[in-house]
C-alpha positions in Angstrom: -20.9 6.9 16.8 -18.0 5.7 14.7 -15.3 8.3 14.0 -13.4 8.9 10.8 -10.4 11.2 10.1 -11.1 13.6 7.2 -8.5 16.2 6.1 -7.3 17.3 9.4 -10.1 16.5 11.8 -11.7 13.5 13.6 -15.5 13.7 13.0 -18.5 11.4 13.3 -18.8 9.2 10.3 -22.4 10.4 9.5 -21.1 14.0 9.5 -18.1 13.5 7.2 -18.6 15.3 3.9 -16.6 15.2 0.8 -17.4 17.9 -1.8 -19.2 16.9 -5.0 -16.3 18.5 -6.9 -13.7 16.2 -5.5 -11.5 14.7 -8.2 -11.6 11.3 -6.6 -15.4 11.2 -7.1 -15.3 12.9 -10.5 -12.3 11.0 -12.1 -11.1 8.3 -9.8 -8.1 10.6 -9.3 -6.7 9.1 -6.1 -5.1 6.3 -4.2 -5.9 4.0 -1.3 -4.4 1.5 1.2 -6.2 -1.3 2.9 -4.7 -2.6 6.1 -5.6 -5.0 8.9 -5.2 -4.3 12.6 -4.7 -7.0 15.3 -5.1 -6.2 18.9 -5.2 -2.5 18.0 -2.0 -2.4 15.9 -1.8 -2.4 12.1 0.5 -5.1 10.7 3.4 -3.7 8.7 1.8 -0.2 8.7 5.1 1.5 7.8 5.3 -0.6 4.5 1.7 0.3 3.6 2.3 4.0 4.3 5.6 4.1 2.4 3.9 2.6 -0.6 1.1 5.2 -0.4 3.7 8.0 -0.1 5.6 6.7 -3.1 2.5 6.5 -5.3 1.4 9.9 -4.2 4.8 11.3 -5.2 4.7 9.6 -8.6 1.2 11.0 -9.4 1.9 14.4 -7.9 -0.6 14.2 -5.1 0.6 16.5 -2.3 0.4 14.2 0.7 2.2 16.3 3.3 1.8 14.1 6.4 4.8 11.9 7.2 4.5 8.2 7.7 4.8 8.8 11.4 2.0 11.3 11.4 -0.2 9.0 9.3 0.5 6.0 11.6 -0.4 8.2 14.6 -3.7 9.1 13.0 -4.6 5.5 12.2 -3.8 4.3 15.7 -5.6 7.2 17.4 -8.7 6.4 15.3 -8.6 2.8 16.3 -8.5 3.8 20.0 -11.4 6.3 19.5 -13.5 3.6 17.9 -12.4 1.0 20.5 -11.4 -1.4 17.8 -8.8 -4.2 18.2 -9.5 -6.5 15.3 -10.1 -4.0 12.5 -10.2 -3.2 8.8 -8.4 0.1 8.1 -8.6 2.1 4.9 -6.8 5.3 3.9 -8.2 7.1 0.9 -6.3 10.0 -0.7 -7.5 12.1 -3.6 -6.2 15.2 -5.4 -9.0 17.3 -3.9 -11.4 19.8 -5.5 -11.5 20.0 -9.3 -10.2 23.4 -10.2 -11.5 23.5 -13.8 -8.6 21.8 -15.6 -7.3 18.3 -15.8 -3.7 19.0 -15.0 -2.0 17.1 -12.1 -0.5 20.2 -10.5 -3.7 21.4 -8.8 -2.3 22.6 -5.5 -2.2 21.1 -2.1 -5.9 20.9 -1.1 -6.0 17.1 -1.1 -8.7 15.0 0.5 -7.4 12.5 3.1 -9.9 10.1 4.6 -9.1 7.4 7.2 -11.9 5.0 8.2 -11.9 1.8 10.3 -14.4 -0.9 11.1 -14.5 -4.1 13.0 -13.1 -7.1 11.1 -12.7 -10.8 11.9 -11.4 -12.2 8.6 -12.7 -14.7 6.1 -14.7 -17.6 7.3 -12.6 -20.7 8.3 -14.4 -22.7 5.6 -12.7 -20.7 2.9 -9.3 -21.7 4.2 -10.4 -25.4 4.4 -11.8 -25.7 0.9 -9.6 -23.2 -0.9 -10.7 -20.7 -3.5 -11.8 -21.3 -7.1 -10.3 -18.9 -9.6 -11.5 -17.8 -13.0 -9.2 -16.4 -15.7 -10.4 -12.9 -16.5 -11.1 -11.7 -20.1 -9.3 -8.4 -19.4 -5.6 -8.2 -20.1 -3.2 -6.5 -17.8 -1.0 -4.7 -20.2 2.7 -4.4 -19.3 2.9 -0.7 -20.1 0.0 0.4 -18.0 1.1 3.3 -15.7 -1.3 2.5 -12.9 -1.1 -1.3 -12.6 1.6 -1.2 -9.9 -0.4 1.2 -7.7 -3.6 1.1 -5.6 -5.6 3.7 -7.4 -9.3 4.5 -7.2 -9.6 3.3 -10.8 -10.9 -0.1 -9.7 -13.9 -0.8 -12.0 -11.9 -3.2 -14.2 -11.3 -5.5 -11.2 -14.8 -5.1 -10.0 -16.3 -6.2 -13.3 -14.0 -9.2 -13.5 -14.8 -10.2 -9.9 -18.5 -9.9 -10.6 -18.2 -12.2 -13.6 -16.2 -14.7 -11.5 -18.9 -14.7 -8.8 -21.7 -15.1 -11.3 -19.8 -18.1 -12.7 -19.5 -19.8 -9.3 -15.8 -18.7 -8.7 -14.3 -16.8 -5.8 -11.7 -14.7 -7.5 -10.3 -13.8 -10.9 -6.7 -14.1 -12.2 -5.4 -11.7 -14.9 -2.9 -12.5 -17.6 -0.7 -10.0 -19.5 -0.6 -9.6 -23.3 1.9 -12.5 -23.5 -0.3 -14.9 -21.7 1.7 -14.8 -18.4 -0.1 -14.7 -15.1 0.1 -11.3 -13.3 -2.1 -11.2 -10.2 -5.7 -11.5 -9.0 -8.3 -8.7 -8.8 -7.6 -8.3 -5.0 -4.6 -10.5 -4.3 -1.2 -11.6 -5.3 -0.7 -15.2 -6.4 1.9 -17.9 -5.9 2.4 -21.5 -6.8 4.4 -24.3 -5.3 6.5 -26.7 -7.5 8.8 -29.3 -5.9 8.8 -27.4 -2.7 9.8 -24.1 -4.3 7.6 -21.0 -4.0 7.1 -19.3 -7.3 5.4 -16.0 -8.1 5.1 -13.5 -10.9 8.0 -11.0 -11.0 7.4 -7.6 -9.4 8.8 -6.1 -12.7 5.5 -7.1 -14.3 2.4 -4.9 -14.3 1.2 -6.0 -10.9 0.8 -4.6 -7.4 3.9 -5.4 -5.2 1.7 -6.4 -2.3 2.8 -5.9 1.3 1.6 -9.3 2.2 3.2 -10.7 -0.9 6.5 -9.4 0.4 6.0 -10.9 3.9 5.1 -14.3 2.4 8.3 -14.3 0.4 10.4 -13.1 3.4 8.9 -15.8 5.6 9.4 -18.6 3.0 13.0 -17.7 2.6 13.5 -17.6 6.4 12.0 -21.1 6.5 14.5 -22.4 4.0 12.3 -22.3 0.9 13.6 -21.2 -2.4 11.5 -18.3 -3.8 11.5 -17.8 -7.6 10.2 -14.6 -9.3 9.8 -14.5 -13.0 7.2 -14.7 -15.8 5.0 -17.8 -15.6 2.4 -19.2 -18.0 -1.1 -20.2 -16.8 -0.3 -23.9 -17.4 2.5 -23.7 -14.9 0.0 -22.7 -12.2 -2.5 -25.3 -13.3 0.2 -28.0 -13.1 1.5 -26.9 -9.7 1.4 -28.8 -6.4 -0.2 -25.9 -4.7 -1.5 -22.4 -5.5 -1.9 -19.7 -2.9 -3.2 -16.1 -2.7 -2.2 -13.3 -0.4 -3.4 -9.9 0.7 -3.7 -8.0 3.9 -7.2 -9.0 4.7 -7.3 -12.7 3.7 -3.6 -13.2 4.7 -2.6 -16.5 3.1 -5.4 -18.3 1.2 -5.2 -21.7 -0.6 -6.5 -22.3 -4.1 -8.3 -25.5 -4.9 -9.2 -24.8 -8.6 -7.9 -22.6 -11.4 -9.8 -22.3 -14.6 -11.7 -25.5 -14.0 -8.4 -27.4 -13.2 -8.1 -28.9 -9.8 -4.9 -28.0 -7.9 -3.2 -30.9 -6.1 -5.6 -33.0 -4.2 -7.9 -30.0 -3.5 -6.8 -29.6 0.1 -4.4 -26.9 1.4 -0.8 -28.1 0.8 2.2 -28.4 3.0 3.9 -25.2 1.9 0.6 -23.2 2.1 0.0 -24.3 5.7 3.7 -23.7 6.6 3.6 -20.1 5.3 0.2 -19.4 6.8 1.5 -20.5 10.2 4.6 -18.4 9.8 2.5 -15.4 8.9 0.3 -15.8 12.0 3.4 -16.0 14.1 4.8 -12.8 12.6 1.5 -11.1 13.3 1.6 -12.3 16.9 5.2 -11.1 17.4 4.6 -7.7 15.8 1.1 -6.9 16.9 0.8 -8.8 20.1 -2.0 -11.1 19.1 -3.7 -13.0 16.3 -7.4 -13.1 15.3 -8.6 -16.5 16.5 -11.2 -16.8 13.7 -8.5 -17.1 11.0 
């Protein structure tokens, strides 16, 4: 029986109970982190946990556990479930609704950690690249939640469903000025004359952990990395477009808003960064999923 960690205890998954009055259920009042484990170790777990702690502090959710304690919980759970290649999710909510909608509702938070076996996207996705639709929803610059992984995820789910219905793999969002921000579940880059370009973290987008690693590795490899505001046409005219998140890692894009990118095959910089990412995983976690 698969185990989960729920608010202080390791329990069987089918015995884990979250009260119907939990504010995460009632209002989407919570946060989450999605991570990937290789050979039983989570890649860049400290960065994920620091982001969770920072967001919890901003939204006044009383996450008392330190990053070291959270890391210990995650890795103990992986061992309990005998998982090596794994999906890991931490879900944090404000806890039981106390009758008002203030944020200072005490310290009875809900903390859930769950894991499952995971072997990545199919190899065919990396060979053909993803097709992206431009979403109808605008990511407004002044949104207070855009830079955080909150449980308010319906906007992205609706956009992704529209993309899937239209024969696309993902959706990219623009801000109110028509500049590209991010995808529903990934950060986005493009390559121009060998330079790696990405929307600035000062925009209303999630500063992804994998995004940071990709930029770090590109710089180490001698690539110039540019962060600023970019119009959609700059992505469409690029030599390469690439996505990143913790589960897909580094994913090529073959089409953006019905415009083919490059020659449709994964480009030189995309392959270079993907290989560097796999090496970093192997160095830090002791292995690499062979199916990616």
